[in-house]
C-alpha positions, 0 to 999 in steps of 0.5 A, a space after each residue: 336445624 334438627 328434624 327428628 330426635 331419636 332412633 330411625 324406624 326400620 325401613 326409613 329413608 334419609 336416616 341421616 335426618 334422625 339425630 339419636 337422643 344420646 347424641 342430641 343430649 351430648 351436643 346440648 351439653 357440649 354447647 353449655 360447657 363451652 359457654 353457649 346459651 341455647 335459645 329459641 328464635 324469639 329469645 335470640 331476636 335481640 342478638 339477631 337484630 344486633 341489639 345484644 351480643 353473646 355466645 348463643 346457639 339458636 336451636 330449631 326443630 322442624 315439623 313438630 314430631 312427637 319425638 321433639 317433646 319426648 326426646 329433645 325436651 329433656 336434654 334442653 331442660 337439663 341444660 336450661 336451654 330454650 328452642 323453637 319447634 315449627 309446627 304444621 298447624 293443620 296436621 297436629 295429631 296426625 303424621 307427615 303426609 307431605 313426605 311419608 311415601 318418600 321417606 317410607 315412614 309415617 312419623 307421629 306429629 304432636 297433638 294439640 295437647 302436646 304442642 301446648 305441653 311443649 310451650 308450657 315447658 318454656 319452649 317456643 312454638 313456631 309456624 311451619 304453614 298449615 299443610 307443608 306445601 311448596 309455597 312457591 307453587 301456591 296461589 296468592 289466596 293459598 299463600 295467605 291461608 298457609 302462612 297467615 292461617 298457620 299463625 292464627 291457628 297456632 295462636 288460638 291453640 296456645 293462647 300466645 303470639 306466634 312470631 316465628 316462621 319456617 319455610 317448608 322444604 326451604 322453598 321461597 321466592 320474593 312473593 313468599 317472603 313478602 307474604 311472611 312479612 305481611 302476616 306479621 312474623 318477626 323472622 323466618 328460617 330457611 334451609 340455606 346452609 350457614 351461620 346467621 349473622 346480625 346483618 342478615 335478612 331476618 326473613 331469610 335466615 340461614 341454619 346449620 343442619 345437624 344430621 345423625 351421621 355427624 360425630 361430635 367433632 363434626 358437630 363442633 366444626 359445623 357450628 363453630 367454624 366457617 365450614 357451613 358458611 362457605 357451603 351456603 
């Protein structure tokens, strides 16, 4: 699980959410050298359903910032990897208005043309709601608009099915999960720590958060050992 790929802007809070471009490139290269294939969520679905086995790492990037296109895409393509970027469908071409004040930075989000460029490069577009609310606070009508609406928004934009969802803030309950399933998504990711296993609920998948303070050895420990599983 990544958020920002690049240098933290001056004055930004939660600077750990920024993984510098060089560090990201090294992480992708090490995965490949160790025999792992980096996959998007949709490419990984046969493995997540237990239909296939292999050495895979599912790569997800939240929010849809421009730096995913500018800084993550070159490293992904260099290693012949795919990845999923979860886009806030009614905020394309704008900024992170849901947490800009808290983070003290207005980060530019990919516009429609850039989202289509990401997809045309062989990457996947996933849905991250329409406006990035806390879904458990939404009414039923709002929940439908945020979840099913984001799916229809993005499908109309890229002209392809959008089958993957990510819960904003990792905020969910049984009602939210049911709405995601009813909207027709194949799987959904949370912020719960840990590596996903094929027996896990596809609508509540765990992830390994990668932050900027992780040196390469820590990245390897988090990804390849039970370190995160024990903290989930």
